[in-house]
C-alpha positions, -999 to 999 in steps of 0.1 A, spaced: 0 0 0 11 36 -6 21 59 22 -8 82 12 -36 58 23 -44 79 54 -49 111 33 -82 120 19 -77 128 -18 -85 163 -30 -93 150 -65 -98 117 -83 -79 112 -115 -96 85 -136 -81 70 -167 -47 60 -181 -17 53 -159 11 39 -179 48 42 -190 56 70 -215 85 61 -238 95 94 -255 121 99 -282 131 135 -286 154 152 -312 165 188 -312 162 188 -350 130 193 -370 117 159 -382 93 145 -408 81 110 -417 111 87 -423 136 109 -404 164 92 -386 180 116 -361 201 116 -330 183 123 -298 173 110 -263 149 83 -254 134 84 -219 109 63 -200 87 82 -175 54 76 -157 26 89 -180 -9 86 -192 -34 114 -192 -48 107 -157 -13 102 -143 1 133 -160 -28 154 -146 -23 138 -112 15 145 -111 8 181 -121 -18 185 -95 6 172 -69 32 198 -80 5 224 -74 1 212 -38 -30 189 -41 -35 153 -30 -47 133 -60 -58 97 -60 -57 75 -91 -84 52 -104 -70 31 -132 -57 -4 -142 -21 -14 -138 -8 -49 -143 8 -71 -116 39 -73 -137 74 -59 -131 66 -28 -151 34 -23 -130 52 -27 -97 78 -1 -108 50 23 -120 31 20 -87 64 29 -68 71 58 -91 36 72 -86 39 69 -48 72 87 -49 55 116 -67 29 120 -40 0 101 -57 -24 79 -39 -24 45 -57 -45 26 -32 -76 26 -54 -59 13 -86 -72 -20 -100 -43 -44 -102 -48 -71 -128 -31 -105 -128 -39 -111 -165 -35 -77 -181 -1 -61 -188 8 -26 -178 -1 -1 -206 24 21 -224 26 51 -247 54 57 -273 60 90 -290 86 107 -313 91 145 -310 113 168 -330 120 205 -327 88 210 -348 66 192 -323 50 157 -321 59 136 -351 40 104 -343 27 85 -313 11 52 -304 -10 47 -272 -14 11 -260 -41 14 -234 -57 -19 -241 -55 -31 -205 -74 0 -193 -101 -6 -219 -103 -43 -210 -106 -36 -173 -137 -15 -179 -158 -6 -150 -136 -25 -126 -116 7 -121 -147 24 -107 -152 -2 -79 -139 21 -51 -169 44 -58 -193 15 -52 -177 -7 -26 -174 18 2 -137 26 -4 -147 62 -14 -177 81 -2 -207 79 -27 -221 98 -43 -186 114 -47 -188 152 -42 -153 163 -50 -134 171 -82 -128 144 -108 -103 146 -137 -114 121 -163 -96 111 -195 -109 98 -228 -88 66 -228 -118 49 -213 -142 32 -236 -172 52 -250 -196 29 -230 -177 35 -198 -176 73 -204 -213 73 -211 -218 54 -179 -198 80 -159 -217 108 -175 -250 93 -161 -238 75 -130 -255 85 -97 -221 77 -80 -207 108 -97 -239 129 -100 -226 154 -74 -189 154 -86 -172 184 -103 -163 165 -135 -133 178 -156 -130 158 -188 -104 157 -215 -99 134 -246 -67 114 -247 -61 125 -283 -80 140 -313 -87 104 -324 -106 98 -292 -124 132 -290 -158 118 -300 -157 97 -268 -166 129 -250 -199 131 -268 -219 118 -238 -208 148 -217 -219 172 -244 -252 155 -248 -259 154 -210 -245 189 -203 -222 175 -176 -187 187 -166 -161 210 -179 -145 198 -212 -108 205 -219 -102 202 -257 -80 217 -283 -92 234 -315 -92 202 -336 -110 181 -309 -137 208 -305 -142 207 -343 -146 169 -342 -172 171 -314 -192 198 -332 -187 183 -366 -175 217 -379 -141 234 -383 -133 265 -362 -109 293 -368 -104 303 -332 -107 289 -296 -135 315 -289 -155 302 -319 -149 266 -308 -160 273 -272 -191 290 -283 -198 261 -307 -195 235 -279 -218 255 -256 -244 258 -284 -241 220 -289 -250 214 -253 -218 215 -233 -221 229 -198 -186 245 -199 -156 243 -223 -120 252 -221 -104 253 -256 -67 256 -264 -49 262 -297 -12 257 -291 5 291 -290 -27 309 -301 -53 323 -277 -72 299 -254 -108 304 -243 -129 294 -213 -166 293 -223 -195 291 -199 -231 302 -200 -225 337 -189 -192 346 -206 -163 337 -230 -128 345 -216 -100 345 -241 -62 349 -234 -30 345 -253 -3 321 -239 32 334 -231 56 329 -260 84 304 -251 109 281 -268 92 247 -272 114 219 -257 87 193 -253 50 189 -261 39 155 -246 20 162 -214 15 200 -221 -22 197 -223 -24 177 -191 -3 203 -173 -26 231 -185 -57 212 -174 -42 204 -140 -31 240 -134 -65 253 -143 -83 228 -120 -59 236 -92 -64 274 -96 -102 270 -95 -101 247 -65 -80 274 -47 -108 299 -55 -92 319 -83 -116 338 -105 -121 325 -141 -97 350 -157 -69 344 -132 -74 306 -134 -69 307 -172 -38 330 -168 -23 306 -142 -29 276 -165 -14 292 -196 17 302 -176 21 267 -161 18 252 -196 43 276 -210 69 267 -183 63 230 -190 68 232 -228 99 253 -223 114 225 -202 115 246 -170 91 223 -151 107 192 -136 87 160 -140 
């Protein structure tokens, strides 16, 4: 068991917890490039990246996910505990291997990536057992960061579940390819959606020129609240009474994997501290800029 068992979590992070294997080159790359660089293995996955960032911002996150009972899984659990994350509620499978993500990045950004989250998908609603077996208070009334690596059926279940009916849901797709999995939250008007411009377009079945247009489009589609980013271009928080748009700080981009998760975590942490919407967006953009510049230790 982790040394955080006695601590009540400030937020639940539900979704992928895996190993990130990232190859980075300082040179711009394209398909077929063969460049020198560095290859690293770090704890990752959307839910875990958000959790690690939340811990850096002083919160106490707990993870709900699936991790294998293999060597890689044991190492991952230890790495999570060392980073201040509560792992007591993670579903440990004897049959499913620990998931992993592999990406190649160049000076011009992400070149390609493959996410192997098959074990998380196979585990299904087993990862939610702590919400129904008494391990966590139900209905859960705190904040929940949810990632789109879960199956569409499970995400739809979460959107309607009485176990999370009182929760402050914060939802993000794992990638543009999984953006449509967030449709149940648009249709039910639940939670705050964190998406980029491309993902917003996929959810609304229409292209957008700006984050403000995208946020307005998601609200018109039924979303309760939307936070839309667009790389180094202005980002927007859209809610029923206002659209707030701000431009991120300009920085040298040293890494991109995990930037969106850092932004989301910083925004959640700021709002949980009581920051007003404009200040929370500013805090999140500054945190993401520090991360992509390489100034933030992970």
